[in-house]
N, C-alpha and C positions, 0 to 999 in steps of 0.2 A: 504494500500500500504506500501511496505517496502522501506526504504531509507538507503543507504549505503554510508558512507563517509570514504575514505582512508586517512591515514596520515603516516608520518614517512619516506617517501622517501628522497633521497638526493644523495650526491656524496660520494663515499667511495673508498679507494684503494683496489686492489686485496688482498684477504686474510682477509679483514675486515668483519664486521658484521653490520647488520641493523635489526631493528624490525619494521615491518609495523603493523599498527593498522587499524581496520575497525569498526567504530561505527555503530551500527545497531539500527534503530528506526522504528516505525510503528508496524503493526500487524503481528508479527511472531509467529510461533508455535515451540514447542520443537522438532517437527519432521523435522525441516528444516536442510538442508545440507548447510554448508558454504564452499565456495571455493575461492581459489586464482588463478588467471590467469595472464598471462603476454603477452605483445606484443612488440617484439623487432623491431628495425627499419627495414622496408622493409619486415616484416614477418607477418603472421596471428597470432591471439591470441591463445596461447597454455595453456593447463592445467598445474598447478603447484602443488597444494595440496588441499585437502578437508577434512572436519571433520563434523560429526554429531553434532548438537548443544547440544544435551543431552547425547551423547555417547562418548566412547573412541576410536572409529574406525577412524583412519586417513589414508589417501591415498596420495601417492606422485608420481609425475612423476619421471622417472629414473634420470633425470637431477638434481632433488632436494633431492633424497634419501641420507641420511647420512649428509646432510648439512643444510637442512631447517626443521623447526618444526612448525607445525600449532597447535594452541591452541585457547581456548576461555574462557572468563570469563563471566559466565551467569549473575552474579550480576551487572556487568558493561555493559552488552549488547555489548561486544566487542570481536572480533576475531583477532588473531594475526598471523603474519608470521615472525618467527625468522629466519633470513638468516645469516648463518655463512660460512666462507671460500669462500667468494664471488669471482667470476671470471668475467672477462670482458664480457663474453658471457651471464652473467646474466643481463646485461644492458637492460632495457625494461621499459615500463609503466606497472605497476602492478595494477590489478583490483580485487576488492572484489566482490563476487557474492553470490547469495542465491537461493535455490530452495526448494520446498516442496517435501515430499516423493512421491507425486503424479505426479511430473513433471520430465520429462526426460531431458529437457533443463533447464539451469539456467534462471530464470525469472527476477531476479533483479540484477542490476549492479551499482557499484559505478563509480565515475568519473575518477578514476585512479590516481596513484601517481608515479612520475618518480624516477627510481633507476638507477644511473649511476656508474659503476664500472670501475675505471681507472687502467691501468697497470703501 
């Protein structure tokens, strides 16, 4: 089983930056896709970004393009979400997730970390 633990959330003013971390443990494979999702107050969980664990392909939601960067450090078993130029509408609980290449849905999820962007 894979365990995911997010950290790095907090309160930041609009225009500021945060870097979220997702510590990965358990039995993962190099073929896993790591993703970041978020759930804003009163809304459903939405996709933010994803990256192959052992590849350079990264994908972003339109709302994240040009502002967010997803990356991973294989040696540290950690995936990151660098968030720049934050906006109040980025306020949400951010979740780390993982799926194998054989899974359509993300199978593993972290507990979430709160990001609050003030105006």
